[in-house]
VOFI-48509 format. One record per residue (C-alpha): chain; residue number from 1; x, y, z. Coordinates in pm, 1 decimal. Each point is the difference from the previous one (the first is absolute). Example, Ala and Ser with C-alpha at 12.3 -4.5 7.8 and 13.67 -1.06 7.14 Angstrom:
REM residues 2
+--------+-----+----------+----------+----------+
: chaine : num :        u :        v :        w :
+--------+-----+----------+----------+----------+
:      A :   1 :   1230.0 :   -450.0 :    780.0 :
:      A :   2 :    137.0 :    344.0 :    -66.0 :
+--------+-----+----------+----------+----------+
***
This chain:
REM residues 202
+--------+-----+----------+----------+----------+
: chaine : num :        u :        v :        w :
+--------+-----+----------+----------+----------+
:      A :   1 :   9138.5 :   8225.3 :   9113.1 :
:      A :   2 :    242.6 :     92.3 :    276.0 :
:      A :   3 :    105.9 :    358.4 :     67.5 :
:      A :   4 :    293.5 :    117.0 :    211.4 :
:      A :   5 :    -55.0 :    313.6 :    206.0 :
:      A :   6 :    319.7 :    179.8 :    100.4 :
:      A :   7 :    -28.8 :    258.1 :    277.0 :
:      A :   8 :    303.0 :    220.6 :    -53.1 :
:      A :   9 :     16.2 :    197.3 :    324.2 :
:      A :  10 :    266.1 :    -73.6 :    262.9 :
:      A :  11 :   -214.6 :    148.6 :    276.4 :
:      A :  12 :   -193.7 :   -198.2 :    257.1 :
:      A :  13 :   -377.8 :     17.0 :    -32.8 :
:      A :  14 :     38.7 :    209.5 :   -312.4 :
:      A :  15 :   -275.6 :    142.1 :   -216.3 :
:      A :  16 :    145.8 :   -201.7 :   -287.3 :
:      A :  17 :    -66.4 :   -321.1 :    191.2 :
:      A :  18 :   -353.3 :    118.7 :     74.7 :
:      A :  19 :    -53.3 :     43.5 :   -372.2 :
:      A :  20 :    161.1 :   -338.4 :    -70.3 :
:      A :  21 :   -233.3 :   -172.7 :    243.3 :
:      A :  22 :   -301.0 :    165.7 :   -161.7 :
:      A :  23 :    113.0 :   -107.7 :   -347.3 :
:      A :  24 :     56.8 :   -354.6 :    122.5 :
:      A :  25 :   -353.0 :    -10.5 :    140.2 :
:      A :  26 :   -148.5 :    130.6 :   -326.1 :
:      A :  27 :    184.4 :   -262.5 :   -204.1 :
:      A :  28 :    -74.2 :   -286.4 :    237.6 :
:      A :  29 :   -371.6 :     83.6 :      4.0 :
:      A :  30 :      0.1 :    -18.1 :   -380.1 :
:      A :  31 :    162.2 :   -345.2 :     13.3 :
:      A :  32 :    357.9 :     99.1 :    -81.6 :
:      A :  33 :    284.1 :   -166.5 :    190.5 :
:      A :  34 :    247.4 :    250.2 :    144.9 :
:      A :  35 :    341.6 :     14.6 :    160.3 :
:      A :  36 :     70.8 :    313.4 :    203.5 :
:      A :  37 :    358.7 :     92.1 :     79.5 :
:      A :  38 :     79.2 :    302.3 :    215.3 :
:      A :  39 :    335.1 :    177.6 :     21.1 :
:      A :  40 :    -86.4 :    115.4 :    352.1 :
:      A :  41 :    310.7 :     -0.6 :    223.0 :
:      A :  42 :    226.7 :    -64.1 :   -302.4 :
:      A :  43 :     -7.6 :   -381.7 :    -24.1 :
:      A :  44 :    233.2 :      7.0 :   -302.3 :
:      A :  45 :    364.0 :    106.8 :     46.4 :
:      A :  46 :    151.8 :    233.4 :   -255.9 :
:      A :  47 :    115.9 :   -174.1 :   -314.4 :
:      A :  48 :    360.2 :   -119.6 :    -14.8 :
:      A :  49 :    200.8 :   -221.9 :   -236.8 :
:      A :  50 :    -96.3 :   -309.1 :    196.8 :
:      A :  51 :   -335.0 :      7.0 :   -180.0 :
:      A :  52 :    179.8 :    -66.9 :   -329.2 :
:      A :  53 :    254.1 :   -237.7 :    153.6 :
:      A :  54 :   -261.3 :   -225.2 :    158.0 :
:      A :  55 :    104.2 :     68.6 :    359.6 :
:      A :  56 :   -186.9 :   -235.1 :    231.9 :
:      A :  57 :   -146.5 :    276.8 :    215.2 :
:      A :  58 :   -158.7 :    153.8 :   -307.2 :
:      A :  59 :   -120.5 :   -334.9 :   -132.3 :
:      A :  60 :   -168.8 :    -77.3 :    330.8 :
:      A :  61 :   -165.6 :    342.3 :     14.0 :
:      A :  62 :   -105.0 :     44.2 :   -361.3 :
:      A :  63 :   -100.4 :   -349.5 :   -113.7 :
:      A :  64 :   -342.5 :    -10.9 :    170.2 :
:      A :  65 :    -74.4 :    353.4 :   -121.9 :
:      A :  66 :    108.7 :    -86.4 :   -353.0 :
:      A :  67 :   -230.6 :   -300.4 :      1.4 :
:      A :  68 :   -294.3 :    213.4 :    106.9 :
:      A :  69 :     68.3 :    267.1 :   -261.9 :
:      A :  70 :     45.6 :   -255.4 :   -278.1 :
:      A :  71 :   -337.0 :   -150.8 :     83.4 :
:      A :  72 :   -176.3 :    335.7 :    -44.8 :
:      A :  73 :   -163.5 :    115.3 :   -322.1 :
:      A :  74 :      1.8 :    372.2 :     82.9 :
:      A :  75 :    114.7 :    249.3 :    261.2 :
:      A :  76 :   -128.3 :    302.3 :    187.0 :
:      A :  77 :    287.0 :    225.4 :    106.4 :
:      A :  78 :    -92.5 :    241.5 :    278.0 :
:      A :  79 :    239.1 :    285.3 :     66.2 :
:      A :  80 :    -13.4 :    296.0 :    233.5 :
:      A :  81 :    154.2 :    327.8 :   -111.1 :
:      A :  82 :    297.9 :     82.7 :    219.2 :
:      A :  83 :    163.0 :    332.0 :    -86.7 :
:      A :  84 :   -141.8 :    -36.2 :   -350.1 :
:      A :  85 :    155.6 :   -343.9 :    -40.1 :
:      A :  86 :    -62.1 :   -373.1 :     20.5 :
:      A :  87 :    133.3 :   -135.7 :    334.5 :
:      A :  88 :    346.2 :   -155.5 :    -10.5 :
:      A :  89 :   -130.3 :   -337.7 :    114.4 :
:      A :  90 :   -234.1 :    -25.9 :   -296.9 :
:      A :  91 :    277.4 :     94.0 :   -240.9 :
:      A :  92 :    214.7 :   -266.4 :    167.7 :
:      A :  93 :   -283.4 :   -251.2 :    -52.6 :
:      A :  94 :     30.2 :     52.5 :   -375.1 :
:      A :  95 :    375.3 :    -58.6 :     18.9 :
:      A :  96 :    -46.0 :   -334.0 :    177.7 :
:      A :  97 :   -260.4 :   -144.5 :   -235.9 :
:      A :  98 :    -11.2 :     14.0 :   -376.5 :
:      A :  99 :   -104.3 :   -165.1 :   -322.0 :
:      A : 100 :    -36.4 :   -346.6 :    151.6 :
:      A : 101 :   -274.5 :    136.4 :    222.9 :
:      A : 102 :   -145.5 :    290.2 :   -201.5 :
:      A : 103 :     64.9 :    -50.8 :   -369.5 :
:      A : 104 :   -303.4 :     95.7 :   -209.5 :
:      A : 105 :   -237.0 :     15.1 :    292.9 :
:      A : 106 :   -232.8 :    297.6 :     47.8 :
:      A : 107 :     31.9 :    227.7 :    300.2 :
:      A : 108 :   -216.3 :    281.7 :    129.7 :
:      A : 109 :    148.8 :    289.2 :    195.0 :
:      A : 110 :   -184.4 :    138.9 :    300.0 :
:      A : 111 :    161.3 :    313.9 :    137.1 :
:      A : 112 :    -80.4 :    125.1 :    349.6 :
:      A : 113 :     31.8 :    355.6 :    128.0 :
:      A : 114 :    -95.1 :    158.1 :    330.5 :
:      A : 115 :    -58.2 :    323.9 :   -188.7 :
:      A : 116 :    -74.5 :     93.4 :   -360.2 :
:      A : 117 :    311.7 :   -159.2 :   -154.0 :
:      A : 118 :     57.9 :   -351.9 :   -124.6 :
:      A : 119 :     83.5 :     43.9 :   -366.9 :
:      A : 120 :    381.0 :     -9.4 :     23.0 :
:      A : 121 :     23.9 :   -363.6 :    119.1 :
:      A : 122 :   -220.1 :   -106.2 :   -290.5 :
:      A : 123 :    236.6 :    162.3 :   -247.0 :
:      A : 124 :    305.6 :   -139.2 :    178.4 :
:      A : 125 :   -124.3 :   -359.9 :     -1.2 :
:      A : 126 :   -107.5 :     19.5 :   -362.2 :
:      A : 127 :    340.6 :    139.1 :    -94.9 :
:      A : 128 :    244.6 :   -211.7 :    196.4 :
:      A : 129 :   -134.7 :   -331.6 :    128.5 :
:      A : 130 :    -98.4 :   -191.4 :   -313.2 :
:      A : 131 :    307.5 :      0.0 :   -227.7 :
:      A : 132 :    167.6 :   -330.9 :     80.8 :
:      A : 133 :   -292.6 :   -157.8 :    181.3 :
:      A : 134 :   -231.7 :     47.0 :   -301.6 :
:      A : 135 :   -281.2 :     81.8 :    241.3 :
:      A : 136 :   -293.0 :    151.1 :   -192.2 :
:      A : 137 :   -169.8 :    289.0 :    176.9 :
:      A : 138 :   -356.1 :     36.6 :   -122.2 :
:      A : 139 :   -119.4 :    345.7 :   -111.2 :
:      A : 140 :   -231.1 :     31.5 :    299.8 :
:      A : 141 :    137.2 :    102.1 :    337.7 :
:      A : 142 :   -166.9 :    133.2 :    312.5 :
:      A : 143 :    124.3 :    292.6 :    208.4 :
:      A : 144 :   -150.6 :     11.4 :    347.7 :
:      A : 145 :     35.2 :    352.2 :    133.4 :
:      A : 146 :    -82.0 :     97.9 :    359.5 :
:      A : 147 :     23.2 :   -370.4 :     70.9 :
:      A : 148 :    -84.3 :     35.7 :    369.2 :
:      A : 149 :   -354.6 :     98.9 :   -101.8 :
:      A : 150 :    -85.8 :   -307.2 :   -209.4 :
:      A : 151 :    -18.3 :   -379.9 :     30.2 :
:      A : 152 :    -21.7 :      6.0 :    379.4 :
:      A : 153 :   -190.8 :   -272.7 :    183.3 :
:      A : 154 :   -142.5 :    272.5 :    223.4 :
:      A : 155 :   -237.5 :    162.2 :   -249.0 :
:      A : 156 :    -15.4 :    319.0 :    204.3 :
:      A : 157 :    360.7 :     67.5 :   -103.3 :
:      A : 158 :    -76.8 :    -19.5 :   -370.8 :
:      A : 159 :    -71.4 :    299.7 :   -219.1 :
:      A : 160 :   -351.7 :    -49.1 :   -134.8 :
:      A : 161 :     96.5 :    112.6 :   -350.3 :
:      A : 162 :    351.6 :   -140.0 :    -44.6 :
:      A : 163 :    -45.9 :   -339.9 :    163.5 :
:      A : 164 :   -274.5 :   -137.5 :   -230.0 :
:      A : 165 :    186.8 :    129.6 :   -305.0 :
:      A : 166 :    328.6 :   -167.0 :     95.5 :
:      A : 167 :   -172.8 :   -328.9 :     82.0 :
:      A : 168 :   -177.2 :     -2.5 :   -335.3 :
:      A : 169 :    310.3 :    107.6 :   -191.0 :
:      A : 170 :    205.7 :   -279.2 :    156.6 :
:      A : 171 :   -256.6 :   -263.9 :    -93.2 :
:      A : 172 :     -9.5 :    128.0 :   -358.0 :
:      A : 173 :    380.5 :      8.3 :    -35.9 :
:      A : 174 :     44.3 :   -342.1 :    163.8 :
:      A : 175 :   -246.4 :   -149.8 :   -246.8 :
:      A : 176 :    210.4 :    138.6 :   -284.3 :
:      A : 177 :    314.3 :   -145.2 :    160.6 :
:      A : 178 :   -161.6 :   -343.3 :      9.2 :
:      A : 179 :    -79.1 :     16.1 :   -371.2 :
:      A : 180 :    360.1 :     94.9 :    -74.2 :
:      A : 181 :    103.5 :   -296.2 :    214.7 :
:      A : 182 :   -200.0 :   -234.7 :   -221.1 :
:      A : 183 :    128.5 :    157.7 :   -320.8 :
:      A : 184 :    368.2 :      7.7 :     89.5 :
:      A : 185 :     -8.3 :   -362.7 :    112.5 :
:      A : 186 :    -73.4 :    -80.0 :   -363.7 :
:      A : 187 :    305.6 :    203.6 :   -101.0 :
:      A : 188 :    223.8 :   -185.0 :    245.8 :
:      A : 189 :   -141.2 :   -337.1 :    -97.4 :
:      A : 190 :     65.2 :     72.0 :   -369.2 :
:      A : 191 :    376.8 :    -29.3 :     52.2 :
:      A : 192 :     63.1 :    326.2 :   -183.5 :
:      A : 193 :    147.8 :    161.4 :    310.6 :
:      A : 194 :    258.8 :   -268.7 :     70.1 :
:      A : 195 :    357.0 :     94.2 :    -85.7 :
:      A : 196 :    349.2 :    -80.1 :    118.1 :
:      A : 197 :    151.6 :    258.5 :   -231.3 :
:      A : 198 :   -171.3 :    316.5 :    121.0 :
:      A : 199 :     16.1 :    -32.5 :    375.1 :
:      A : 200 :    -37.9 :    370.6 :     77.3 :
:      A : 201 :   -221.3 :    275.1 :   -127.9 :
:      A : 202 :    141.7 :    291.5 :   -197.3 :
+--------+-----+----------+----------+----------+
***
């Protein structure tokens, strides 16, 4: 089992990356191989037609990332809520990669908010990022509100009620994701999902 962890914030030293690092530790301790990719500092240019045309600059940039994503059985997508939205860089990520990397693989959304928000990015990702990629968001997601008060290495900065709950909830949801990873591998291996005729979702 290998799980990709995508930290969707453009910011340096973001709370999303803090959460991503915690999730990676949880999975690694349980024996799961992980690949963490952060969108910090915008490592991916905005999509242009060169992606479709096979422009060499895009091939050089995307090929190693495509190989990593194809080798993964499941994904954790971590998104902050910026103005009630998913950050542009994370939306761009889903334009640059598609069915060859994500088709019929389970993904779990983790939404991060500095306040009491966090639900809008969940709805946005479920609505708009799966159509052509065939990515399968599992029913469970985790919203981490007041994120500055949980999952900190300095325990004095953690809320004594929220922090244990979030840690336990993440472990529970990640275990479910792993089971979906096992199940959907059987679906992919069956050959039922392979098609040259229906390249895009409806």
